[in-house]
KOLKOLVO-563630 format. One line per field, with one value per residue (C-alpha): residue number from 0; residue in three letters; x, y, z. Coordinates in pm, 1 decimal. Each point is the difference from the previous one (the first is absolute). Layout:
// residues N
n c(NUM; ...)
res c(ALA; ...)
east c(X; ...)
north c(Y; ...)
up c(Z; ...)
This chain:
// residues 59
n c(0; 1; 2; 3; 4; 5; 6; 7; 8; 9; 10; 11; 12; 13; 14; 15; 16; 17; 18; 19; 20; 21; 22; 23; 24; 25; 26; 27; 28; 29; 30; 31; 32; 33; 34; 35; 36; 37; 38; 39; 40; 41; 42; 43; 44; 45; 46; 47; 48; 49; 50; 51; 52; 53; 54; 55; 56; 57; 58)
res c(UNK; UNK; UNK; UNK; UNK; UNK; UNK; UNK; UNK; UNK; UNK; UNK; UNK; UNK; UNK; UNK; UNK; UNK; UNK; UNK; UNK; UNK; UNK; UNK; UNK; UNK; UNK; UNK; UNK; UNK; UNK; UNK; UNK; UNK; UNK; UNK; UNK; UNK; UNK; UNK; UNK; UNK; UNK; UNK; UNK; UNK; UNK; UNK; UNK; UNK; UNK; UNK; UNK; UNK; UNK; UNK; UNK; UNK; UNK)
east c(3358.0; -108.4; 200.9; -21.1; -214.4; 237.4; 360.6; -40.3; 169.9; -135.4; -207.7; 32.3; -324.5; -128.2; 189.7; -94.2; -343.1; -291.6; -202.0; -330.4; -119.4; -366.4; -16.5; 110.7; 361.7; 251.0; 332.5; 284.8; 273.8; 321.1; 40.6; -165.5; 241.2; -129.0; -363.6; 47.6; 190.2; -266.8; -327.0; 63.8; 280.3; -111.0; 353.3; 78.0; 107.8; 202.6; 239.9; 44.8; 73.8; 262.1; 181.4; -8.7; 149.9; 280.4; 79.9; 14.9; 235.1; 244.9; 50.6)
north c(-2914.6; 123.0; 101.1; -153.2; 227.2; -42.8; -8.6; 134.7; -280.4; -80.7; -316.9; -217.0; -129.8; -307.8; 65.5; 152.4; 27.4; 242.6; 102.0; 176.4; 224.4; 41.9; 332.3; -166.6; 119.6; -262.3; -28.3; -192.7; -187.1; -165.2; -228.1; -124.2; 212.4; 321.1; -105.9; -85.0; 321.0; 219.7; -172.2; -190.3; 197.5; 337.6; 119.5; 307.1; -84.1; 321.3; -110.8; -340.6; 153.3; 235.5; -286.0; -208.9; 284.9; 49.7; -370.3; 7.3; 301.5; -175.8; -288.1)
up c(-6466.8; 340.7; 305.7; 344.9; 216.6; 293.4; -120.8; -354.2; -194.5; -344.7; -29.3; -306.3; -155.0; 182.0; 324.2; 334.2; 154.2; 0.8; 305.8; -64.3; 282.4; 99.7; -184.6; -325.3; -11.5; -111.2; 181.7; -164.3; 188.6; -119.8; 302.3; 313.2; 202.7; -161.1; 44.2; 368.5; 75.9; -158.3; 90.9; 322.8; 166.3; -145.2; -68.5; -206.9; -356.6; -23.4; 272.6; -164.2; -340.6; 144.9; 175.0; -316.9; -205.8; 255.3; -16.3; -381.8; 1.2; 233.3; -246.5)
């Protein structure tokens, strides 16, 4: 299993998507939302992960 490069969730085999950069590095995403936030909107994955953890702790 691999982790999403943006939010850090584990991806089950056969799910998610892979983006290969020009330099050959592979970036894995669990959803379109994560891919858009990282590649198109250039948002920081660290901030997203912190907010997601806070939300999980509240439940």
